[in-house]
TIBAZA-281325 format. One line per 3 residues: number of its first residue (from 1); their letters; for each residue x, y, z of N, C-alpha, C, CB. Coordinates in nm, 2 decimals, padded with zeros to 4 digits. Glycine has a CB too. Example, Ala and Ser with C-alpha at 12.3 -4.5 7.8 and 13.67 -1.06 7.14 Angstrom:
// TIBAZA-281325
1	AS	01.32 -00.57 00.78 01.23 -00.45 00.78 01.32 -00.33 00.78 01.13 -00.45 00.90  01.28 -00.22 00.71 01.37 -00.11 00.71 01.29 00.00 00.79 01.41 -00.06 00.57
// end
This chain:
// TIBAZA-281325
1	MDP	00.08 -00.12 00.00 00.00 00.00 00.00 00.09 00.12 00.00 -00.10 00.00 00.12  00.05 00.22 -00.08 00.13 00.35 -00.08 00.11 00.42 00.05 00.08 00.43 -00.20  00.22 00.45 00.12 00.21 00.52 00.24 00.18 00.67 00.23 00.35 00.51 00.32
4	KLF	00.19 00.72 00.11 00.16 00.86 00.08 00.05 00.87 -00.02 00.29 00.94 00.03  -00.08 00.88 00.03 -00.19 00.89 -00.06 -00.22 01.04 -00.09 -00.31 00.82 00.00  -00.30 01.06 -00.19 -00.33 01.20 -00.23 -00.40 01.27 -00.12 -00.41 01.20 -00.36
7	GTN	-00.35 01.39 -00.09 -00.42 01.47 00.01 -00.37 01.45 00.15 -00.57 01.45 00.01  -00.27 01.36 00.17 -00.21 01.34 00.30 -00.08 01.41 00.32 -00.19 01.18 00.32  -00.04 01.43 00.44 00.08 01.50 00.47 00.20 01.42 00.42 00.10 01.52 00.62
10	AAG	00.32 01.47 00.44 00.44 01.41 00.38 00.47 01.27 00.44 00.57 01.50 00.42  00.42 01.25 00.56 00.44 01.11 00.62 00.33 01.02 00.58 00.45 01.12 00.77  00.22 01.07 00.52 00.11 00.99 00.49 00.02 00.95 00.61 00.15 00.87 00.42
13	TGV	00.04 01.02 00.72 -00.04 00.99 00.84 -00.14 01.09 00.88 00.06 00.98 00.95  -00.16 01.19 00.81 -00.26 01.30 00.84 -00.30 01.37 00.71 -00.20 01.40 00.94  -00.39 01.47 00.73 -00.44 01.54 00.62 -00.35 01.66 00.59 -00.58 01.60 00.65
16	DYV	-00.32 01.68 00.46 -00.25 01.80 00.41 -00.36 01.90 00.37 -00.16 01.76 00.28  -00.38 02.00 00.46 -00.49 02.09 00.44 -00.46 02.19 00.33 -00.51 02.17 00.57  -00.35 02.20 00.27 -00.32 02.28 00.15 -00.39 02.21 00.03 -00.17 02.30 00.13
19	VAT	-00.38 02.08 00.02 -00.43 02.00 -00.09 -00.58 01.96 -00.07 -00.34 01.88 -00.12  -00.60 01.91 00.05 -00.74 01.86 00.08 -00.81 01.97 00.17 -00.73 01.72 00.16  -00.93 02.00 00.13 -01.00 02.10 00.20 -01.13 02.04 00.25 -01.03 02.23 00.11
22	PGL	-01.13 01.96 00.36 -01.25 01.89 00.41 -01.36 01.98 00.45 -01.21 01.80 00.52  -01.34 02.11 00.47 -01.45 02.19 00.51 -01.53 02.26 00.39 -01.40 02.30 00.60  -01.48 02.23 00.27 -01.54 02.29 00.15 -01.59 02.18 00.06 -01.44 02.38 00.08
25	FDA	-01.69 02.21 -00.02 -01.73 02.12 -00.13 -01.67 02.17 -00.26 -01.89 02.11 -00.13  -01.54 02.15 -00.28 -01.47 02.21 -00.39 -01.38 02.11 -00.46 -01.39 02.32 -00.34  -01.40 01.98 -00.44 -01.30 01.88 -00.50 -01.31 01.88 -00.65 -01.33 01.74 -00.45
28	NST	-01.19 01.87 -00.71 -01.17 01.85 -00.85 -01.07 01.74 -00.87 -01.12 01.99 -00.92  -01.12 01.63 -00.93 -01.03 01.52 -00.96 -01.01 01.51 -01.11 -01.09 01.39 -00.90  -00.89 01.51 -01.15 -00.86 01.50 -01.29 -00.73 01.42 -01.31 -00.84 01.64 -01.35
31	TRS	-00.72 01.36 -01.43 -00.60 01.29 -01.46 -00.48 01.39 -01.49 -00.62 01.19 -01.58  -00.52 01.51 -01.52 -00.41 01.61 -01.54 -00.37 01.67 -01.41 -00.46 01.73 -01.64  -00.26 01.75 -01.41 -00.23 01.82 -01.28 -00.33 01.92 -01.25 -00.09 01.88 -01.29
34	GAF	-00.35 01.94 -01.12 -00.45 02.04 -01.08 -00.56 01.98 -00.99 -00.51 02.10 -01.19  -00.55 01.85 -00.96 -00.65 01.79 -00.87 -00.63 01.85 -00.73 -00.63 01.63 -00.86  -00.74 01.88 -00.66 -00.74 01.94 -00.53 -00.87 01.91 -00.46 -00.71 02.09 -00.54
37	GFL	-00.87 01.95 -00.33 -01.00 01.95 -00.25 -01.04 01.82 -00.19 -01.10 02.00 -00.34  -00.96 01.71 -00.20 -01.00 01.58 -00.15 -00.88 01.51 -00.10 -01.08 01.50 -00.26  -00.91 01.40 -00.03 -00.80 01.31 00.01 -00.84 01.17 -00.01 -00.76 01.34 00.16
40	SLG	-00.74 01.09 -00.04 -00.76 00.95 -00.07 -00.73 00.87 00.06 -00.67 00.89 -00.18  -00.82 00.78 00.09 -00.80 00.69 00.21 -00.75 00.56 00.17 -00.93 00.68 00.29  -00.74 00.53 00.04 -00.69 00.40 00.00 -00.79 00.29 00.02 -00.56 00.37 00.06
43	DGG	-00.76 00.17 -00.01 -00.85 00.05 00.01 -00.85 00.02 00.16 -00.80 -00.07 -00.07  -00.97 00.02 00.21 -00.99 -00.01 00.35 -00.94 00.11 00.45 -00.92 -00.13 00.39  -00.92 00.23 00.39 -00.87 00.34 00.47 -00.97 00.38 00.57 -00.83 00.45 00.38
46	RIS	-00.92 00.46 00.67 -01.01 00.51 00.78 -00.97 00.66 00.81 -00.99 00.43 00.91  -01.07 00.73 00.86 -01.04 00.87 00.90 -01.13 00.89 01.02 -01.07 00.97 00.79  -01.08 00.96 01.12 -01.16 00.99 01.24 -01.16 01.14 01.26 -01.09 00.92 01.37
49	FNL	-01.27 01.19 01.32 -01.29 01.33 01.35 -01.32 01.34 01.50 -01.40 01.39 01.26  -01.24 01.42 01.57 -01.27 01.45 01.71 -01.32 01.59 01.70 -01.14 01.44 01.80  -01.45 01.60 01.72 -01.52 01.73 01.71 -01.49 01.81 01.84 -01.67 01.72 01.69
52	SSA	-01.47 01.94 01.83 -01.44 02.02 01.95 -01.56 02.08 02.01 -01.35 02.14 01.91  -01.68 02.06 01.95 -01.80 02.10 02.01 -01.91 02.01 01.96 -01.84 02.25 01.98  -02.03 02.01 02.03 -02.14 01.93 01.99 -02.18 01.96 01.85 -02.26 01.94 02.09
55	ASS	-02.22 01.86 01.77 -02.26 01.88 01.63 -02.42 01.89 01.63 -02.22 01.76 01.54  -02.47 01.98 01.56 -02.61 01.99 01.55 -02.66 01.95 01.41 -02.66 02.14 01.58  -02.77 01.88 01.40 -02.82 01.84 01.27 -02.92 01.94 01.22 -02.89 01.70 01.28
58	LGG	-02.94 02.05 01.30 -03.04 02.15 01.25 -02.98 02.23 01.13 -03.06 02.25 01.36  -02.85 02.26 01.13 -02.79 02.33 01.01 -02.75 02.23 00.90 -02.68 02.41 01.06  -02.76 02.11 00.92 -02.71 02.01 00.82 -02.57 01.97 00.85 -02.73 02.07 00.68
61	LYL	-02.55 01.84 00.86 -02.42 01.79 00.88 -02.40 01.68 00.77 -02.40 01.73 01.03  -02.30 01.70 00.69 -02.28 01.62 00.57 -02.14 01.56 00.57 -02.31 01.70 00.45  -02.13 01.44 00.52 -02.01 01.37 00.49 -02.02 01.31 00.35 -01.97 01.26 00.59
64	YIG	-01.95 01.36 00.25 -01.96 01.31 00.12 -01.84 01.22 00.09 -01.95 01.43 00.02  -01.87 01.11 00.02 -01.76 01.02 -00.02 -01.78 01.00 -00.17 -01.77 00.88 00.05  -01.68 00.96 -00.24 -01.68 00.94 -00.38 -01.57 00.85 -00.43 -01.68 01.07 -00.46
67	EVG	-01.59 00.80 -00.55 -01.49 00.71 -00.61 -01.47 00.76 -00.75 -01.53 00.56 -00.61  -01.35 00.78 -00.79 -01.32 00.82 -00.93 -01.22 00.73 -00.99 -01.27 00.97 -00.93  -01.20 00.74 -01.12 -01.10 00.67 -01.19 -01.14 00.56 -01.28 -01.01 00.61 -01.09
70	DNG	-01.27 00.52 -01.28 -01.32 00.42 -01.36 -01.23 00.30 -01.37 -01.34 00.47 -01.51  -01.19 00.26 -01.24 -01.10 00.15 -01.23 -01.16 00.02 -01.17 -00.98 00.19 -01.15  -01.29 00.02 -01.16 -01.36 -00.10 -01.11 -01.38 -00.09 -00.96 -01.28 -00.22 -01.14
73	ELA	-01.32 00.00 -00.89 -01.35 00.01 -00.75 -01.48 00.07 -00.72 -01.24 00.10 -00.68  -01.54 00.04 -00.60 -01.67 00.10 -00.56 -01.65 00.18 -00.44 -01.77 -00.02 -00.54  -01.73 00.29 -00.43 -01.74 00.36 -00.31 -01.81 00.28 -00.20 -01.80 00.51 -00.33
76	AGR	-01.75 00.26 -00.09 -01.81 00.19 00.02 -01.77 00.25 00.15 -01.78 00.03 00.02  -01.85 00.25 00.25 -01.81 00.31 00.37 -01.90 00.27 00.48 -01.81 00.46 00.35  -01.86 00.31 00.60 -01.93 00.29 00.72 -01.91 00.41 00.81 -01.89 00.15 00.79
79	IEV	-02.01 00.46 00.88 -01.99 00.58 00.97 -02.03 00.53 01.11 -02.09 00.69 00.93  -01.93 00.55 01.20 -01.95 00.52 01.34 -01.95 00.65 01.42 -01.84 00.42 01.39  -02.05 00.67 01.50 -02.06 00.78 01.59 -02.04 00.74 01.73 -02.19 00.86 01.57
82	SDK	-01.96 00.81 01.81 -01.93 00.78 01.95 -01.91 00.91 02.03 -01.81 00.69 01.96  -01.94 00.90 02.15 -01.92 01.02 02.24 -01.78 01.01 02.31 -02.02 01.02 02.35  -01.70 00.91 02.27 -01.56 00.89 02.32 -01.46 00.94 02.21 -01.54 00.74 02.36
85	PVP	-01.37 01.03 02.25 -01.27 01.08 02.16 -01.18 00.96 02.10 -01.18 01.18 02.22  -01.14 00.98 01.98 -01.04 00.88 01.92 -00.90 00.92 01.97 -01.05 00.89 01.76  -00.83 00.83 02.03 -00.70 00.86 02.08 -00.60 00.89 01.97 -00.64 00.74 02.17
88	VPE	-00.53 01.00 01.98 -00.43 01.04 01.88 -00.29 01.02 01.94 -00.46 01.19 01.83  -00.21 00.93 01.88 -00.08 00.91 01.93 00.01 01.03 01.91 -00.01 00.79 01.86  00.08 01.06 02.02 00.17 01.18 02.02 00.30 01.13 01.96 00.19 01.24 02.16
91	PAS	00.38 01.22 01.89 00.51 01.18 01.83 00.60 01.11 01.93 00.58 01.30 01.77  00.61 01.16 02.05 00.70 01.10 02.15 00.65 00.95 02.18 00.70 01.18 02.28  00.53 00.93 02.19 00.48 00.79 02.21 00.52 00.70 02.09 00.32 00.79 02.23
94	LIL	00.50 00.75 01.97 00.54 00.67 01.86 00.69 00.64 01.86 00.51 00.74 01.73  00.77 00.73 01.90 00.92 00.71 01.91 00.95 00.60 02.01 00.99 00.84 01.94  00.88 00.61 02.13 00.90 00.51 02.23 00.86 00.37 02.19 00.83 00.55 02.36
97	IGL	00.75 00.36 02.12 00.70 00.23 02.07 00.80 00.18 01.97 00.56 00.25 02.00  00.85 00.26 01.88 00.94 00.22 01.78 01.07 00.17 01.84 00.98 00.33 01.69  01.12 00.24 01.94 01.24 00.19 02.01 01.22 00.06 02.09 01.29 00.30 02.12
100	GLL	01.10 00.05 02.14 01.07 -00.08 02.21 01.06 -00.20 02.11 00.93 -00.07 02.28  01.01 -00.17 02.00 01.00 -00.28 01.90 01.14 -00.32 01.85 00.91 -00.24 01.78  01.23 -00.21 01.83 01.37 -00.24 01.79 01.44 -00.32 01.89 01.44 -00.11 01.76
103	GLT	01.42 -00.29 02.02 01.48 -00.36 02.13 01.43 -00.51 02.13 01.45 -00.30 02.26  01.30 -00.53 02.11 01.25 -00.66 02.11 01.31 -00.75 02.00 01.10 -00.66 02.10  01.32 -00.68 01.88 01.38 -00.75 01.77 01.53 -00.79 01.80 01.38 -00.66 01.64
106	GVR	01.60 -00.70 01.86 01.74 -00.73 01.90 01.75 -00.85 02.00 01.81 -00.61 01.96  01.66 -00.85 02.10 01.66 -00.96 02.19 01.63 -01.09 02.13 01.56 -00.93 02.30  01.53 -01.09 02.03 01.49 -01.22 01.97 01.61 -01.27 01.88 01.37 -01.19 01.88
109	RKQ	01.68 -01.18 01.81 01.79 -01.22 01.73 01.90 -01.29 01.81 01.85 -01.10 01.65  01.93 -01.23 01.93 02.03 -01.28 02.02 01.99 -01.42 02.07 02.06 -01.19 02.14  01.86 -01.44 02.10 01.82 -01.57 02.15 01.83 -01.68 02.04 01.67 -01.56 02.19
112	KA	01.81 -01.64 01.91 01.82 -01.74 01.80 01.97 -01.78 01.77 01.76 -01.68 01.67  02.06 -01.69 01.81 02.21 -01.72 01.77 02.27 -01.82 01.87 02.28 -01.59 01.78
// end
């Protein structure tokens, strides 16, 4: 899987808000340069939104999905709503997890030798 999908940041782990504009209905997908306004989640991709205030359905709350490319793929999705925030890993936590995994790999290699 491509770690850097269209509309994601340089690491492919978040939204690039210069390219993807999730607050606007302005997407333009083209095979030429100039595509903008959307982001690709890839096959089986996920995105989570932690809202900073209660959402009201009185003014309309919309989530649009689409599929482009005429490549046989189908738009499919599932929406889950929860009152519990989605945990967002902090960079320091990711570094510690990575170091722990490297240490575990080193221990396993020593045991095999």
